[in-house]
Each structure stands twice: as structure tokens, then as C-alpha cells.
C-alpha atoms as a printed R data frame, in Angstrom:
   type eleno elety resid chain resno      x       y      z
1  ATOM     1    CA   MET     A     1 -3.918 -11.182 11.320
2  ATOM     2    CA   SER     A     2 -5.130  -7.691 10.488
3  ATOM     3    CA   ARG     A     3 -5.466  -5.929  7.185
4  ATOM     4    CA   LYS     A     4 -3.508  -2.836  6.211
5  ATOM     5    CA   LYS     A     5 -5.073   0.136  7.929
6  ATOM     6    CA   LYS     A     6 -5.536   3.399  6.088
7  ATOM     7    CA   GLY     A     7 -3.546   5.230  8.775
8  ATOM     8    CA   LEU     A     8 -0.228   3.526  8.016
9  ATOM     9    CA   SER     A     9  1.882   4.595  5.088
10 ATOM    10    CA   GLU     A    10  3.849   2.225  2.913
11 ATOM    11    CA   ASN     A    11  7.044   3.505  4.561
12 ATOM    12    CA   GLN     A    12  5.693   2.722  8.036
13 ATOM    13    CA   LEU     A    13  4.782  -0.822  6.989
14 ATOM    14    CA   LEU     A    14  8.231  -1.303  5.455
15 ATOM    15    CA   LYS     A    15  9.852  -0.048  8.676
16 ATOM    16    CA   ILE     A    16  7.803  -2.499 10.746
17 ATOM    17    CA   GLY     A    17  8.670  -5.262  8.280
18 ATOM    18    CA   SER     A    18 12.376  -4.545  8.630
19 ATOM    19    CA   ILE     A    19 12.130  -4.809 12.434
20 ATOM    20    CA   PHE     A    20 10.511  -8.234 12.153
21 ATOM    21    CA   THR     A    21 13.075  -9.289  9.521
22 ATOM    22    CA   ASN     A    22 15.983  -8.143 11.688
23 ATOM    23    CA   GLU     A    23 14.745 -10.158 14.663
24 ATOM    24    CA   ARG     A    24 14.382 -13.283 12.517
25 ATOM    25    CA   LYS     A    25 17.893 -12.788 11.148
26 ATOM    26    CA   LYS     A    26 19.296 -12.320 14.678
27 ATOM    27    CA   TYR     A    27 17.642 -15.610 15.617
28 ATOM    28    CA   GLU     A    28 19.163 -17.311 12.574
29 ATOM    29    CA   LYS     A    29 22.583 -15.888 13.362
30 ATOM    30    CA   LYS     A    30 22.383 -17.377 16.846
31 ATOM    31    CA   TYR     A    31 20.734 -20.723 16.043
32 ATOM    32    CA   GLY     A    32 21.440 -21.273 12.348
33 ATOM    33    CA   GLU     A    33 19.420 -20.664  9.226
34 ATOM    34    CA   THR     A    34 15.798 -21.561  9.736
35 ATOM    35    CA   SER     A    35 12.960 -21.930  7.231
36 ATOM    36    CA   TYR     A    36  9.934 -19.673  7.578
37 ATOM    37    CA   ARG     A    37  7.837 -22.700  8.504
38 ATOM    38    CA   LYS     A    38 10.168 -23.748 11.312
39 ATOM    39    CA   PHE     A    39 10.504 -20.152 12.504
40 ATOM    40    CA   SER     A    40  6.719 -19.792 12.477
41 ATOM    41    CA   ASP     A    41  6.450 -22.833 14.750
42 ATOM    42    CA   ILE     A    42  8.922 -21.247 17.158
43 ATOM    43    CA   VAL     A    43  7.112 -17.900 17.264
44 ATOM    44    CA   GLY     A    44  3.585 -19.262 17.011
45 ATOM    45    CA   VAL     A    45  2.576 -17.205 13.961
46 ATOM    46    CA   SER     A    46  1.849 -18.591 10.494
47 ATOM    47    CA   HIS     A    47  4.715 -18.472  8.017
48 ATOM    48    CA   SER     A    48  2.589 -16.574  5.500
49 ATOM    49    CA   THR     A    49  1.822 -13.882  8.081
50 ATOM    50    CA   ILE     A    50  5.521 -13.533  8.913
51 ATOM    51    CA   GLN     A    51  6.458 -13.243  5.242
52 ATOM    52    CA   THR     A    52  3.705 -10.703  4.531
53 ATOM    53    CA   ILE     A    53  4.681  -8.525  7.515
54 ATOM    54    CA   GLU     A    54  8.360  -8.684  6.581
55 ATOM    55    CA   ALA     A    55  7.469  -7.634  3.018
56 ATOM    56    CA   GLY     A    56  5.758  -4.520  4.393
57 ATOM    57    CA   LYS     A    57  2.339  -5.544  3.133
58 ATOM    58    CA   LEU     A    58  0.583  -6.197  6.442
59 ATOM    59    CA   GLU     A    59  0.320  -4.441  9.765
60 ATOM    60    CA   PRO     A    60  0.928  -6.966 12.550
61 ATOM    61    CA   SER     A    61 -2.018  -7.587 14.837
62 ATOM    62    CA   LEU     A    62 -1.633  -7.275 18.589
63 ATOM    63    CA   SER     A    63 -1.606 -11.076 18.905
64 ATOM    64    CA   VAL     A    64  1.304 -11.296 16.430
65 ATOM    65    CA   ILE     A    65  3.206  -8.554 18.260
66 ATOM    66    CA   ASN     A    66  2.627 -10.321 21.568
67 ATOM    67    CA   ALA     A    67  3.888 -13.617 20.114
68 ATOM    68    CA   TYR     A    68  7.109 -11.869 19.065
69 ATOM    69    CA   ARG     A    69  7.365 -10.068 22.395
70 ATOM    70    CA   LYS     A    70  7.037 -13.384 24.227
71 ATOM    71    CA   GLN     A    71  9.842 -14.896 22.161
72 ATOM    72    CA   PHE     A    72 12.175 -11.890 21.720
73 ATOM    73    CA   GLY     A    73 11.109  -9.224 24.249
74 ATOM    74    CA   GLY     A    74 10.559  -5.591 23.399
75 ATOM    75    CA   THR     A    75  7.755  -3.112 23.776
76 ATOM    76    CA   ILE     A    76  4.755  -2.734 21.505
77 ATOM    77    CA   SER     A    77  6.182   0.644 20.438
78 ATOM    78    CA   TYR     A    78  9.404  -1.074 19.400
79 ATOM    79    CA   TRP     A    79  7.600  -3.658 17.266
80 ATOM    80    CA   LEU     A    80  5.530  -0.921 15.597
81 ATOM    81    CA   GLY     A    81  8.648   1.074 14.751
82 ATOM    82    CA   GLU     A    82  7.712   3.942 17.050
83 ATOM    83    CA   ASN     A    83 10.685   3.490 19.375
84 ATOM    84    CA   THR     A    84 14.200   2.332 18.560
85 ATOM    85    CA   CYS     A    85 14.834   1.072 22.109
86 ATOM    86    CA   LYS     A    86 13.689  -2.513 22.505
87 ATOM    87    CA   GLU     A    87 13.086  -2.195 26.256
88 ATOM    88    CA   LEU     A    88 11.932   0.721 28.370
89 ATOM    89    CA   LYS     A    89 14.321   2.175 30.876
90 ATOM    90    CA   ASN     A    90 13.153   2.279 34.504
91 ATOM    91    CA   GLU     A    91 12.716   6.032 34.476
92 ATOM    92    CA   GLU     A    92 10.358   5.810 31.480
93 ATOM    93    CA   MET     A    93  7.976   3.412 33.182
């Protein structure tokens, strides 16, 4: 878990938080409502970290992003809110 870096604005953190929230909600829509604790077991990230990221109060560390990528796919740029496309197209590689 990393602390908020001076380079990220509150809006950027909120945008990242909404991406993480949306992925959790997609999971719940597919598999049923899940507590943060159960979801944290599935992803492999503590429930408090998930809640803090979703609230826009914490920048996700690379290990957290990779845990989400392993479970849900997507690029690092996607998880940091820098790219709206979850996966790169072949010509962008």
C-alpha cells in the first residue's frame, strides 16, 4: 500500500477510485453481492486498502494494481485512469 503522492490531485484519486469501484460492482453483478472482506480474499488485497482506494484517498501501489489485473485484466494505464480502454489493441503494442 502506498501513501498519496503529491503529484496526484484529488480528482485523479477519485477517478482511480471509481475505476476500482466499477470493477467490484461488475463482479457483484455477475456473482452476487459480496462483502469487502470476501472480495478482498478474491483479489488478494486487504479490505481496508480496497475501501480507501475506492474512496479516492489512496493511490494504489503497483502490487495492488497487479492483483486487480490478474483478476480482472486491463493495463496499468487503465487502472490509473490514464486510458479508458481496458486492453491495448494489437497496433498499440
